Short mmCIF file of the C-alpha atoms (twelve columns), coordinates in Angstrom:
data_MODEL
# 
_entry.id   MODEL 
# 
loop_
_atom_site.group_PDB 
_atom_site.id 
_atom_site.type_symbol 
_atom_site.label_atom_id 
_atom_site.label_alt_id 
_atom_site.label_comp_id 
_atom_site.label_asym_id 
_atom_site.label_seq_id 
_atom_site.Cartn_x 
_atom_site.Cartn_y 
_atom_site.Cartn_z 
_atom_site.pdbx_PDB_model_num 
ATOM 1   C CA . MET A 1   -21.233 105.867 -64.497 1 
ATOM 2   C CA . VAL A 2   -19.463 104.341 -67.512 1 
ATOM 3   C CA . ASP A 3   -22.601 104.782 -69.627 1 
ATOM 4   C CA . PHE A 4   -22.814 108.420 -68.548 1 
ATOM 5   C CA . ILE A 5   -19.183 109.082 -69.548 1 
ATOM 6   C CA . LEU A 6   -19.823 107.527 -72.953 1 
ATOM 7   C CA . HIS A 7   -22.724 109.958 -73.471 1 
ATOM 8   C CA . ILE A 8   -20.725 113.097 -72.602 1 
ATOM 9   C CA . PRO A 9   -19.902 113.905 -76.267 1 
ATOM 10  C CA . LYS A 10  -23.607 113.708 -77.098 1 
ATOM 11  C CA . LEU A 11  -24.408 116.021 -74.191 1 
ATOM 12  C CA . ASP A 12  -21.799 118.520 -75.363 1 
ATOM 13  C CA . ARG A 13  -23.202 118.441 -78.921 1 
ATOM 14  C CA . TRP A 14  -26.723 118.889 -77.587 1 
ATOM 15  C CA . LYS A 15  -25.698 121.947 -75.527 1 
ATOM 16  C CA . HIS A 16  -23.832 123.419 -78.499 1 
ATOM 17  C CA . GLU A 17  -26.862 122.946 -80.751 1 
ATOM 18  C CA . LEU A 18  -29.150 124.466 -78.093 1 
ATOM 19  C CA . SER A 19  -26.891 127.514 -77.822 1 
ATOM 20  C CA . SER A 20  -26.948 127.922 -81.617 1 
ATOM 21  C CA . LEU A 21  -30.729 127.736 -81.727 1 
ATOM 22  C CA . ILE A 22  -31.020 130.404 -79.015 1 
ATOM 23  C CA . SER A 23  -28.582 132.662 -80.867 1 
ATOM 24  C CA . SER A 24  -30.499 132.244 -84.123 1 
ATOM 25  C CA . GLY A 25  -33.765 133.329 -82.474 1 
ATOM 26  C CA . ALA A 26  -35.466 129.979 -83.050 1 
ATOM 27  C CA . PHE A 27  -37.400 130.282 -79.767 1 
ATOM 28  C CA . ASN A 28  -38.218 133.980 -79.889 1 
ATOM 29  C CA . SER A 29  -41.827 133.372 -80.865 1 
ATOM 30  C CA . ASN A 30  -42.588 131.755 -77.490 1 
ATOM 31  C CA . ARG A 31  -41.197 133.482 -74.412 1 
ATOM 32  C CA . ASN A 32  -41.840 130.498 -72.125 1 
ATOM 33  C CA . ILE A 33  -39.941 128.114 -74.397 1 
ATOM 34  C CA . LEU A 34  -37.149 130.661 -74.714 1 
ATOM 35  C CA . PHE A 35  -36.939 130.984 -70.915 1 
ATOM 36  C CA . LEU A 36  -36.668 127.206 -70.472 1 
ATOM 37  C CA . ALA A 37  -34.058 126.944 -73.224 1 
ATOM 38  C CA . GLN A 38  -31.962 129.690 -71.624 1 
ATOM 39  C CA . LEU A 39  -32.194 127.902 -68.245 1 
ATOM 40  C CA . LEU A 40  -30.962 124.683 -69.845 1 
ATOM 41  C CA . ASN A 41  -28.154 126.631 -71.466 1 
ATOM 42  C CA . GLY A 42  -27.070 127.976 -68.058 1 
ATOM 43  C CA . ASP A 43  -27.982 131.627 -68.657 1 
ATOM 44  C CA . ARG A 44  -27.092 133.308 -65.344 1 
ATOM 45  C CA . LYS A 45  -29.680 136.100 -65.601 1 
ATOM 46  C CA . ASN A 46  -32.534 133.629 -66.002 1 
ATOM 47  C CA . LEU A 47  -31.110 131.343 -63.329 1 
ATOM 48  C CA . GLU A 48  -31.168 134.278 -60.894 1 
ATOM 49  C CA . ARG A 49  -34.722 135.043 -61.932 1 
ATOM 50  C CA . ALA A 50  -35.771 131.420 -61.302 1 
ATOM 51  C CA . ALA A 51  -33.870 131.352 -58.028 1 
ATOM 52  C CA . SER A 52  -35.656 134.368 -56.605 1 
ATOM 53  C CA . ALA A 53  -39.120 133.601 -57.987 1 
ATOM 54  C CA . VAL A 54  -39.487 129.834 -58.040 1 
ATOM 55  C CA . ILE A 55  -37.042 128.094 -55.694 1 
ATOM 56  C CA . GLY A 56  -37.365 128.362 -51.907 1 
ATOM 57  C CA . GLU A 57  -33.909 127.145 -50.851 1 
ATOM 58  C CA . TRP A 58  -30.665 127.433 -52.787 1 
ATOM 59  C CA . TRP A 59  -29.842 123.751 -52.421 1 
ATOM 60  C CA . HIS A 60  -33.083 122.858 -54.216 1 
ATOM 61  C CA . LEU A 61  -31.524 124.339 -57.338 1 
ATOM 62  C CA . MET A 62  -28.164 122.618 -56.829 1 
ATOM 63  C CA . PRO A 63  -28.818 119.437 -58.900 1 
ATOM 64  C CA . PHE A 64  -30.082 121.421 -61.892 1 
ATOM 65  C CA . TYR A 65  -27.330 124.025 -61.562 1 
ATOM 66  C CA . THR A 66  -24.688 121.300 -61.485 1 
ATOM 67  C CA . PHE A 67  -26.167 119.754 -64.623 1 
ATOM 68  C CA . VAL A 68  -26.085 122.964 -66.653 1 
ATOM 69  C CA . GLU A 69  -22.707 124.178 -65.338 1 
ATOM 70  C CA . ASN A 70  -20.627 121.014 -65.180 1 
ATOM 71  C CA . ALA A 71  -22.471 117.738 -65.461 1 
ATOM 72  C CA . THR A 72  -19.263 115.721 -65.033 1 
ATOM 73  C CA . VAL A 73  -17.953 117.514 -61.941 1 
ATOM 74  C CA . ALA A 74  -16.036 115.307 -59.500 1 
ATOM 75  C CA . TYR A 75  -17.439 114.610 -56.042 1 
ATOM 76  C CA . ASN A 76  -14.789 116.668 -54.286 1 
ATOM 77  C CA . GLU A 77  -15.161 119.591 -56.704 1 
ATOM 78  C CA . LEU A 78  -18.737 120.440 -55.791 1 
ATOM 79  C CA . GLY A 79  -17.750 123.196 -53.340 1 
ATOM 80  C CA . PRO A 80  -17.187 126.059 -55.838 1 
ATOM 81  C CA . ILE A 81  -20.298 125.119 -57.811 1 
ATOM 82  C CA . ALA A 82  -22.346 125.065 -54.598 1 
ATOM 83  C CA . GLN A 83  -21.010 128.529 -53.726 1 
ATOM 84  C CA . GLU A 84  -21.969 129.853 -57.181 1 
ATOM 85  C CA . CYS A 85  -25.441 128.331 -56.896 1 
ATOM 86  C CA . ARG A 86  -25.918 129.908 -53.486 1 
ATOM 87  C CA . GLU A 87  -24.921 133.340 -54.790 1 
ATOM 88  C CA . LEU A 88  -27.729 133.235 -57.363 1 
ATOM 89  C CA . PHE A 89  -30.238 133.993 -54.636 1 
ATOM 90  C CA . ASP A 90  -31.184 137.569 -53.753 1 
ATOM 91  C CA . ASN A 91  -32.278 136.552 -50.246 1 
ATOM 92  C CA . LEU A 92  -28.904 135.319 -49.057 1 
ATOM 93  C CA . GLU A 93  -29.336 137.249 -45.834 1 
ATOM 94  C CA . GLN A 94  -32.179 134.861 -44.994 1 
ATOM 95  C CA . CYS A 95  -29.850 131.909 -45.431 1 
ATOM 96  C CA . GLY A 96  -27.438 133.271 -42.852 1 
ATOM 97  C CA . ASP A 97  -23.666 133.249 -42.877 1 
ATOM 98  C CA . ALA A 98  -22.136 130.779 -45.338 1 
ATOM 99  C CA . GLU A 99  -19.912 129.498 -42.551 1 
ATOM 100 C CA . PHE A 100 -23.022 128.216 -40.767 1 
ATOM 101 C CA . ASP A 101 -24.789 126.796 -43.816 1 
ATOM 102 C CA . PRO A 102 -24.835 123.006 -43.278 1 
ATOM 103 C CA . PHE A 103 -25.589 122.177 -46.919 1 
ATOM 104 C CA . LEU A 104 -22.770 124.339 -48.207 1 
ATOM 105 C CA . SER A 105 -20.406 122.883 -45.611 1 
ATOM 106 C CA . ILE A 106 -21.220 119.350 -46.703 1 
ATOM 107 C CA . LEU A 107 -20.717 120.102 -50.385 1 
ATOM 108 C CA . CYS A 108 -17.427 121.872 -49.679 1 
ATOM 109 C CA . MET A 109 -15.898 118.881 -47.906 1 
ATOM 110 C CA . LYS A 110 -12.701 117.675 -49.541 1 
ATOM 111 C CA . ASP A 111 -12.542 114.262 -47.895 1 
ATOM 112 C CA . ILE A 112 -14.491 111.945 -50.181 1 
ATOM 113 C CA . SER A 113 -14.588 109.153 -47.575 1 
ATOM 114 C CA . VAL A 114 -16.364 111.485 -45.150 1 
ATOM 115 C CA . LEU A 115 -18.900 112.431 -47.794 1 
ATOM 116 C CA . GLN A 116 -19.509 108.807 -48.711 1 
ATOM 117 C CA . ASN A 117 -20.023 107.933 -45.056 1 
ATOM 118 C CA . LEU A 118 -22.492 110.795 -44.636 1 
ATOM 119 C CA . ILE A 119 -24.494 109.570 -47.592 1 
ATOM 120 C CA . SER A 120 -24.585 105.935 -46.421 1 
ATOM 121 C CA . ASN A 121 -25.118 106.734 -42.729 1 
ATOM 122 C CA . PRO A 122 -28.777 107.424 -41.858 1 
ATOM 123 C CA . TRP A 123 -27.668 109.876 -39.162 1 
ATOM 124 C CA . LEU A 124 -27.430 112.731 -41.677 1 
ATOM 125 C CA . SER A 125 -30.851 112.301 -43.267 1 
ATOM 126 C CA . VAL A 126 -32.523 111.756 -39.886 1 
ATOM 127 C CA . HIS A 127 -31.107 114.882 -38.313 1 
ATOM 128 C CA . LEU A 128 -31.576 117.075 -41.375 1 
ATOM 129 C CA . ILE A 129 -35.262 116.240 -41.591 1 
ATOM 130 C CA . ASP A 130 -35.587 116.588 -37.824 1 
ATOM 131 C CA . THR A 131 -34.090 120.066 -38.083 1 
ATOM 132 C CA . LEU A 132 -36.563 121.037 -40.795 1 
ATOM 133 C CA . LEU A 133 -39.463 119.766 -38.709 1 
ATOM 134 C CA . HIS A 134 -38.516 121.497 -35.473 1 
ATOM 135 C CA . THR A 135 -37.528 124.894 -36.847 1 
ATOM 136 C CA . ASP A 136 -39.510 127.620 -38.544 1 
ATOM 137 C CA . SER A 137 -39.033 125.957 -41.916 1 
ATOM 138 C CA . GLU A 138 -41.921 126.303 -44.319 1 
ATOM 139 C CA . TYR A 139 -42.049 122.491 -44.411 1 
ATOM 140 C CA . ALA A 140 -42.636 122.034 -40.698 1 
ATOM 141 C CA . SER A 141 -46.410 121.836 -41.169 1 
ATOM 142 C CA . LEU A 142 -46.318 119.217 -43.927 1 
ATOM 143 C CA . SER A 143 -47.786 115.896 -42.783 1 
ATOM 144 C CA . ALA A 144 -45.676 114.069 -45.360 1 
ATOM 145 C CA . LEU A 145 -42.529 115.405 -43.708 1 
ATOM 146 C CA . VAL A 146 -43.659 114.008 -40.361 1 
ATOM 147 C CA . GLU A 147 -44.275 110.599 -41.922 1 
ATOM 148 C CA . ILE A 148 -40.869 110.576 -43.627 1 
ATOM 149 C CA . ARG A 149 -39.183 111.714 -40.435 1 
ATOM 150 C CA . ASP A 150 -40.853 108.947 -38.381 1 
ATOM 151 C CA . PHE A 151 -39.915 106.321 -40.969 1 
ATOM 152 C CA . LEU A 152 -36.259 107.370 -41.057 1 
ATOM 153 C CA . LEU A 153 -36.076 107.854 -37.301 1 
ATOM 154 C CA . MET A 154 -37.498 104.413 -36.544 1 
ATOM 155 C CA . ASP A 155 -34.986 102.750 -38.855 1 
ATOM 156 C CA . TYR A 156 -32.155 104.741 -37.323 1 
ATOM 157 C CA . ALA A 157 -33.343 103.985 -33.780 1 
ATOM 158 C CA . SER A 158 -33.568 100.270 -34.536 1 
ATOM 159 C CA . GLY A 159 -29.955 100.323 -35.657 1 
ATOM 160 C CA . LEU A 160 -28.915 102.033 -32.428 1 
ATOM 161 C CA . ILE A 161 -30.777 99.495  -30.297 1 
ATOM 162 C CA . GLU A 162 -28.975 96.649  -32.027 1 
ATOM 163 C CA . ASN A 163 -25.745 98.235  -30.776 1 
ATOM 164 C CA . SER A 164 -26.268 97.504  -27.083 1 
ATOM 165 C CA . CYS A 165 -24.305 100.463 -25.746 1 
ATOM 166 C CA . LEU A 166 -26.624 102.876 -27.586 1 
ATOM 167 C CA . TRP A 167 -29.946 101.164 -26.966 1 
ATOM 168 C CA . GLU A 168 -31.252 103.877 -24.602 1 
ATOM 169 C CA . ILE A 169 -30.831 106.556 -27.283 1 
ATOM 170 C CA . GLY A 170 -32.625 104.350 -29.795 1 
ATOM 171 C CA . ALA A 171 -35.448 103.747 -27.318 1 
ATOM 172 C CA . ASP A 172 -35.907 107.493 -26.798 1 
ATOM 173 C CA . TYR A 173 -36.101 108.013 -30.565 1 
ATOM 174 C CA . LEU A 174 -38.733 105.291 -30.992 1 
ATOM 175 C CA . LEU A 175 -40.854 106.829 -28.248 1 
ATOM 176 C CA . GLN A 176 -40.992 110.001 -30.359 1 
ATOM 177 C CA . CYS A 177 -42.626 108.114 -33.241 1 
ATOM 178 C CA . GLY A 178 -46.139 107.547 -31.949 1 
ATOM 179 C CA . SER A 179 -47.879 104.196 -31.613 1 
ATOM 180 C CA . GLU A 180 -45.835 102.512 -34.337 1 
ATOM 181 C CA . GLY A 181 -42.625 103.550 -32.612 1 
ATOM 182 C CA . ARG A 182 -43.902 102.183 -29.287 1 
ATOM 183 C CA . LEU A 183 -44.820 98.895  -30.937 1 
ATOM 184 C CA . ARG A 184 -41.394 98.612  -32.528 1 
ATOM 185 C CA . LEU A 185 -39.748 99.401  -29.178 1 
ATOM 186 C CA . GLU A 186 -41.761 96.640  -27.502 1 
ATOM 187 C CA . ASN A 187 -40.595 94.184  -30.161 1 
ATOM 188 C CA . HIS A 188 -36.985 95.223  -29.615 1 
ATOM 189 C CA . ILE A 189 -37.221 94.958  -25.820 1 
ATOM 190 C CA . GLU A 190 -38.678 91.468  -25.990 1 
ATOM 191 C CA . ALA A 191 -35.809 90.368  -28.263 1 
ATOM 192 C CA . MET A 192 -32.968 92.109  -26.392 1 
ATOM 193 C CA . TYR A 193 -30.327 90.262  -24.414 1 
ATOM 194 C CA . LEU A 194 -30.268 91.657  -20.876 1 
ATOM 195 C CA . GLU A 195 -26.581 92.019  -20.128 1 
ATOM 196 C CA . ASP A 196 -26.872 92.768  -16.425 1 
ATOM 197 C CA . GLU A 197 -29.096 93.997  -13.607 1 
ATOM 198 C CA . ALA A 198 -28.496 97.657  -14.465 1 
ATOM 199 C CA . MET A 199 -29.696 97.206  -18.040 1 
ATOM 200 C CA . ALA A 200 -32.774 95.328  -16.840 1 
ATOM 201 C CA . GLU A 201 -33.553 98.094  -14.331 1 
ATOM 202 C CA . ASN A 202 -33.286 100.789 -17.004 1 
ATOM 203 C CA . LEU A 203 -35.568 98.854  -19.315 1 
ATOM 204 C CA . MET A 204 -38.056 98.338  -16.494 1 
ATOM 205 C CA . ARG A 205 -38.071 102.070 -15.827 1 
ATOM 206 C CA . ILE A 206 -38.972 102.751 -19.460 1 
ATOM 207 C CA . CYS A 207 -41.661 100.065 -19.456 1 
ATOM 208 C CA . VAL A 208 -43.254 101.422 -16.280 1 
ATOM 209 C CA . GLU A 209 -43.134 105.045 -17.445 1 
ATOM 210 C CA . GLN A 210 -44.546 104.209 -20.882 1 
ATOM 211 C CA . GLU A 211 -46.965 101.512 -19.646 1 
ATOM 212 C CA . LEU A 212 -45.432 98.822  -21.863 1 
ATOM 213 C CA . ASP A 213 -46.968 95.987  -19.861 1 
ATOM 214 C CA . ASP A 214 -46.083 93.133  -22.221 1 
ATOM 215 C CA . SER A 215 -42.435 94.189  -22.372 1 
ATOM 216 C CA . LYS A 216 -42.363 94.600  -18.598 1 
ATOM 217 C CA . ALA A 217 -43.639 91.041  -18.177 1 
ATOM 218 C CA . CYS A 218 -40.966 89.808  -20.588 1 
ATOM 219 C CA . ILE A 219 -38.180 91.457  -18.554 1 
ATOM 220 C CA . VAL A 220 -39.614 90.131  -15.288 1 
ATOM 221 C CA . ASN A 221 -39.737 86.591  -16.681 1 
ATOM 222 C CA . THR A 222 -36.223 86.775  -18.113 1 
ATOM 223 C CA . MET A 223 -34.618 88.025  -14.908 1 
ATOM 224 C CA . THR A 224 -36.679 85.729  -12.669 1 
ATOM 225 C CA . TYR A 225 -35.738 82.579  -14.564 1 
ATOM 226 C CA . ARG A 226 -32.101 83.668  -14.867 1 
ATOM 227 C CA . TYR A 227 -31.750 84.011  -11.095 1 
ATOM 228 C CA . LEU A 228 -33.676 80.781  -10.489 1 
ATOM 229 C CA . ARG A 229 -31.190 78.898  -12.674 1 
ATOM 230 C CA . GLU A 230 -28.343 80.451  -10.686 1 
ATOM 231 C CA . GLY A 231 -29.951 79.594  -7.342  1 
ATOM 232 C CA . GLU A 232 -30.188 83.267  -6.367  1 
ATOM 233 C CA . TRP A 233 -33.492 82.846  -4.572  1 
ATOM 234 C CA . SER A 234 -33.903 86.347  -3.113  1 
ATOM 235 C CA . ALA A 235 -33.094 88.024  -6.437  1 
ATOM 236 C CA . ALA A 236 -35.433 85.682  -8.318  1 
ATOM 237 C CA . LEU A 237 -38.277 86.347  -5.890  1 
ATOM 238 C CA . SER A 238 -37.638 90.088  -5.989  1 
ATOM 239 C CA . TRP A 239 -37.988 90.147  -9.779  1 
ATOM 240 C CA . ALA A 240 -41.004 87.838  -9.758  1 
ATOM 241 C CA . LEU A 241 -42.790 90.124  -7.288  1 
ATOM 242 C CA . ARG A 242 -42.382 93.038  -9.690  1 
ATOM 243 C CA . GLY A 243 -44.613 91.220  -12.128 1 
ATOM 244 C CA . GLY A 244 -47.372 90.877  -9.554  1 
ATOM 245 C CA . ARG A 245 -49.596 87.846  -9.348  1 
ATOM 246 C CA . GLY A 246 -48.939 85.514  -12.259 1 
ATOM 247 C CA . PRO A 247 -46.979 82.571  -13.738 1 
ATOM 248 C CA . ALA A 248 -43.533 84.039  -12.997 1 
ATOM 249 C CA . LEU A 249 -44.311 84.365  -9.287  1 
ATOM 250 C CA . ASP A 250 -45.874 80.899  -9.095  1 
ATOM 251 C CA . THR A 251 -42.853 79.365  -10.824 1 
ATOM 252 C CA . ALA A 252 -40.409 81.206  -8.568  1 
ATOM 253 C CA . VAL A 253 -42.220 80.043  -5.427  1 
ATOM 254 C CA . LYS A 254 -42.343 76.452  -6.635  1 
ATOM 255 C CA . ARG A 255 -38.624 76.373  -7.469  1 
ATOM 256 C CA . ILE A 256 -37.646 78.023  -4.180  1 
ATOM 257 C CA . VAL A 257 -39.770 75.705  -2.061  1 
ATOM 258 C CA . TRP A 258 -38.551 72.546  -3.763  1 
ATOM 259 C CA . HIS A 259 -34.896 73.386  -4.381  1 
ATOM 260 C CA . ALA A 260 -33.742 75.849  -1.712  1 
ATOM 261 C CA . ASP A 261 -31.963 74.463  1.351   1 
ATOM 262 C CA . LYS A 262 -33.624 74.839  4.741   1 
ATOM 263 C CA . SER A 263 -30.958 77.313  5.779   1 
ATOM 264 C CA . GLU A 264 -31.588 79.354  2.638   1 
ATOM 265 C CA . LEU A 265 -35.325 79.366  3.253   1 
ATOM 266 C CA . ALA A 266 -34.784 80.512  6.832   1 
ATOM 267 C CA . THR A 267 -32.737 83.493  5.646   1 
ATOM 268 C CA . LEU A 268 -35.082 84.658  2.894   1 
ATOM 269 C CA . SER A 269 -35.405 87.942  4.750   1 
ATOM 270 C CA . LEU A 270 -36.977 89.743  1.794   1 
ATOM 271 C CA . LEU A 271 -40.283 88.301  2.992   1 
ATOM 272 C CA . ASP A 272 -39.986 90.021  6.380   1 
ATOM 273 C CA . HIS A 273 -41.090 93.265  4.755   1 
ATOM 274 C CA . LEU A 274 -43.934 91.831  2.675   1 
ATOM 275 C CA . ALA A 275 -46.622 90.909  5.206   1 
ATOM 276 C CA . ASP A 276 -49.030 93.604  4.004   1 
ATOM 277 C CA . TYR A 277 -48.175 93.030  0.342   1 
ATOM 278 C CA . VAL A 278 -48.833 89.281  0.649   1 
ATOM 279 C CA . ALA A 279 -52.351 89.995  1.898   1 
ATOM 280 C CA . GLU A 280 -52.917 92.662  -0.734  1 
ATOM 281 C CA . LEU A 281 -51.687 90.591  -3.685  1 
ATOM 282 C CA . GLU A 282 -53.893 87.601  -2.804  1 
ATOM 283 C CA . SER A 283 -51.469 85.180  -4.431  1 
ATOM 284 C CA . PRO A 284 -51.922 81.649  -3.009  1 
ATOM 285 C CA . SER A 285 -48.362 80.660  -3.903  1 
ATOM 286 C CA . LEU A 286 -46.843 83.761  -2.276  1 
ATOM 287 C CA . ALA A 287 -48.988 83.318  0.849   1 
ATOM 288 C CA . PHE A 288 -47.742 79.743  1.135   1 
ATOM 289 C CA . LEU A 289 -44.088 80.757  0.702   1 
ATOM 290 C CA . PHE A 290 -44.482 83.540  3.251   1 
ATOM 291 C CA . ASN A 291 -45.758 81.160  5.942   1 
ATOM 292 C CA . TYR A 292 -43.294 78.435  4.978   1 
ATOM 293 C CA . TYR A 293 -40.475 80.960  5.407   1 
ATOM 294 C CA . ARG A 294 -41.826 81.985  8.835   1 
ATOM 295 C CA . PHE A 295 -41.936 78.325  9.832   1 
ATOM 296 C CA . HIS A 296 -38.298 77.705  8.839   1 
ATOM 297 C CA . ARG A 297 -37.170 80.956  10.401  1 
ATOM 298 C CA . SER A 298 -38.673 79.867  13.726  1 
ATOM 299 C CA . LEU A 299 -37.081 76.422  13.411  1 
ATOM 300 C CA . GLY A 300 -33.751 78.016  12.561  1 
ATOM 301 C CA . LEU A 301 -33.958 80.064  15.755  1 
ATOM 302 C CA . GLY A 302 -34.826 76.942  17.759  1 
ATOM 303 C CA . ASP A 303 -38.273 78.309  18.527  1 
ATOM 304 C CA . VAL A 304 -40.353 75.190  17.926  1 
ATOM 305 C CA . ARG A 305 -43.262 76.602  19.981  1 
ATOM 306 C CA . SER A 306 -43.704 79.421  17.449  1 
ATOM 307 C CA . ALA A 307 -43.134 77.081  14.505  1 
ATOM 308 C CA . ALA A 308 -45.874 74.628  15.516  1 
ATOM 309 C CA . PRO A 309 -48.952 76.870  14.983  1 
ATOM 310 C CA . ILE A 310 -47.506 78.088  11.681  1 
ATOM 311 C CA . LEU A 311 -47.128 74.475  10.561  1 
ATOM 312 C CA . VAL A 312 -50.726 73.767  11.549  1 
ATOM 313 C CA . SER A 313 -51.942 76.679  9.429   1 
ATOM 314 C CA . LEU A 314 -49.800 75.490  6.505   1 
ATOM 315 C CA . ILE A 315 -51.145 71.950  6.612   1 
ATOM 316 C CA . SER A 316 -54.784 73.026  6.787   1 
ATOM 317 C CA . SER A 317 -54.388 75.799  4.210   1 
ATOM 318 C CA . THR A 318 -55.843 75.415  0.734   1 
ATOM 319 C CA . ASN A 319 -52.815 77.259  -0.659  1 
ATOM 320 C CA . VAL A 320 -50.483 74.294  -0.141  1 
ATOM 321 C CA . PRO A 321 -49.671 72.255  -3.263  1 
ATOM 322 C CA . GLN A 322 -51.020 68.707  -2.909  1 
ATOM 323 C CA . SER A 323 -47.585 67.282  -3.657  1 
ATOM 324 C CA . PHE A 324 -46.073 69.208  -0.747  1 
ATOM 325 C CA . HIS A 325 -48.231 67.682  1.983   1 
ATOM 326 C CA . LYS A 326 -45.806 64.810  2.478   1 
ATOM 327 C CA . ILE A 327 -43.013 67.221  3.481   1 
ATOM 328 C CA . LEU A 328 -45.256 69.113  5.902   1 
ATOM 329 C CA . PHE A 329 -46.477 65.852  7.406   1 
ATOM 330 C CA . GLY A 330 -42.860 64.931  8.061   1 
ATOM 331 C CA . TYR A 331 -42.295 68.138  10.014  1 
ATOM 332 C CA . LEU A 332 -45.481 67.545  12.015  1 
ATOM 333 C CA . MET A 333 -44.338 64.024  12.832  1 
ATOM 334 C CA . LEU A 334 -41.049 65.370  14.196  1 
ATOM 335 C CA . ILE A 335 -42.817 67.869  16.439  1 
ATOM 336 C CA . LEU A 336 -45.414 65.405  17.734  1 
ATOM 337 C CA . ALA A 337 -43.057 62.478  18.268  1 
ATOM 338 C CA . ASP A 338 -39.730 64.101  19.098  1 
ATOM 339 C CA . ALA A 339 -40.821 67.285  20.852  1 
ATOM 340 C CA . PRO A 340 -43.551 66.262  23.289  1 
ATOM 341 C CA . GLN A 341 -42.729 69.291  25.420  1 
ATOM 342 C CA . VAL A 342 -44.096 71.543  22.695  1 
ATOM 343 C CA . GLN A 343 -47.698 72.196  23.588  1 
ATOM 344 C CA . ILE A 344 -50.156 72.529  20.714  1 
ATOM 345 C CA . PRO A 345 -53.430 74.267  21.641  1 
ATOM 346 C CA . PRO A 346 -56.491 71.953  21.661  1 
ATOM 347 C CA . GLU A 347 -58.200 74.004  18.945  1 
ATOM 348 C CA . ASN A 348 -55.211 73.354  16.660  1 
ATOM 349 C CA . LEU A 349 -55.328 69.655  17.481  1 
ATOM 350 C CA . HIS A 350 -59.035 69.520  16.609  1 
ATOM 351 C CA . GLU A 351 -58.282 71.359  13.368  1 
ATOM 352 C CA . LEU A 352 -55.607 68.826  12.421  1 
ATOM 353 C CA . VAL A 353 -57.763 65.821  13.331  1 
ATOM 354 C CA . SER A 354 -60.556 67.169  11.102  1 
ATOM 355 C CA . PHE A 355 -58.074 67.839  8.318   1 
ATOM 356 C CA . PHE A 356 -56.624 64.313  8.336   1 
ATOM 357 C CA . ARG A 357 -60.070 62.751  8.497   1 
ATOM 358 C CA . GLN A 358 -61.077 64.618  5.333   1 
ATOM 359 C CA . TYR A 359 -57.651 64.054  3.772   1 
ATOM 360 C CA . SER A 360 -58.029 60.285  4.145   1 
ATOM 361 C CA . ILE A 361 -61.452 60.397  2.501   1 
ATOM 362 C CA . ASP A 362 -60.326 62.597  -0.399  1 
ATOM 363 C CA . ASN A 363 -57.194 60.561  -1.101  1 
ATOM 364 C CA . ALA A 364 -58.427 57.060  -0.365  1 
ATOM 365 C CA . ASP A 365 -57.483 55.822  -3.842  1 
ATOM 366 C CA . ASN A 366 -54.334 57.909  -4.363  1 
ATOM 367 C CA . VAL A 367 -52.325 57.662  -1.156  1 
ATOM 368 C CA . GLU A 368 -49.184 55.489  -1.312  1 
ATOM 369 C CA . ASP A 369 -48.597 52.885  1.368   1 
ATOM 370 C CA . SER A 370 -45.849 54.943  3.031   1 
ATOM 371 C CA . SER A 371 -48.019 58.068  3.053   1 
ATOM 372 C CA . GLU A 372 -50.955 56.108  4.412   1 
ATOM 373 C CA . ASP A 373 -48.776 54.850  7.261   1 
ATOM 374 C CA . THR A 374 -47.632 58.411  7.978   1 
ATOM 375 C CA . VAL A 375 -51.193 59.714  8.054   1 
ATOM 376 C CA . ARG A 376 -52.285 56.841  10.314  1 
ATOM 377 C CA . SER A 377 -49.401 57.553  12.719  1 
ATOM 378 C CA . LEU A 378 -50.179 61.270  12.745  1 
ATOM 379 C CA . LYS A 379 -53.835 60.602  13.533  1 
ATOM 380 C CA . HIS A 380 -52.797 58.412  16.442  1 
ATOM 381 C CA . LEU A 381 -50.353 61.014  17.796  1 
ATOM 382 C CA . LEU A 382 -52.899 63.800  17.407  1 
ATOM 383 C CA . LEU A 383 -55.649 61.861  19.159  1 
ATOM 384 C CA . THR A 384 -53.231 60.993  21.962  1 
ATOM 385 C CA . ARG A 385 -52.243 64.649  22.331  1 
ATOM 386 C CA . LEU A 386 -55.891 65.680  22.250  1 
ATOM 387 C CA . ALA A 387 -56.823 63.133  24.917  1 
ATOM 388 C CA . ASP A 388 -53.934 64.303  27.100  1 
ATOM 389 C CA . ALA A 389 -55.014 67.920  26.657  1 
ATOM 390 C CA . GLU A 390 -58.606 67.140  27.603  1 
ATOM 391 C CA . MET A 391 -57.449 65.095  30.620  1 
ATOM 392 C CA . ALA A 392 -55.248 67.974  31.775  1 
ATOM 393 C CA . SER A 393 -58.181 70.340  31.354  1 
ATOM 394 C CA . VAL A 394 -60.418 68.133  33.532  1 
ATOM 395 C CA . CYS A 395 -57.747 67.876  36.225  1 
ATOM 396 C CA . VAL A 396 -57.373 71.634  36.332  1 
ATOM 397 C CA . GLN A 397 -61.100 72.049  36.812  1 
# 
């Protein structure tokens, strides 16, 4: 700016010399050169001619008109010059009422701070170019305009997303910018801090509607692990289920089974409504949790008769983690030793005897002494029960 001010005297001398040359007829031999010289000298008649024949919008001429009329005009003195420039055009009726001309309104603002904010804030450029694209403007069909609009809109949307209270608006803008906008939205979602359940739900809705599977998985993982850390087992399982079969669900099941209290397991009522879904999903970990919940629910109700066959199916199931057998064996020991009145069907007893026979073979080198004693005791109790059952069957016959 300082350099420009220092060159003002030179500019004034140049304009004075140009005016003298025009007056002397120095350019009369070439009409094109004369026309350009008169434009540079600010000749109104030729400016009107250029405005009506060459320029499409009055504000396209504004920079040049400002230069030839008052190159040193102050920022808050642009209004009158803008009005003069606008009046050069014969087709003012096509521009509409001056009161509704956004460009004229901006240039007529007196508050410099507002103008400076408009220039620095991307909101103005984004919405101006959006207006041009979505109206009957002659530029609406230009592919370059679409590219510029997407570039500006994506930058603007990213800024909105970084301000958490406006992230939904930013997400909507990015979804209007094709595949690149979708990719940028996915990156933002995966980096966002999920403030609460409501925000996570809104993000999930967008991910489901737009089929942003990677972002959906990220939200599911974040919310699942958050609730697991807080010991909110039902909420953690609910979020894990929304991700379907996968690591999040397996992790949730493992944490719930190992860390939830028996009373908490018995009240995990979310699973009451998932019998069909468990079969459909074919998740070994979820199937195990479902049956383990049913077992604890029956125990919690004092219904050991119903709990026993569920325990048998758990022990013999291939879905049970190897490390969890010891806990299940403990429950079986309690039922066999401390609840002799609970009758276990002979077919279940045969199933358990076969299981422990194979279990001993498979784990001959890995079973600890305490576990080996437990297995030996269980075999003895099972064989005793089986012998009693067969004896009772013979007596009945």
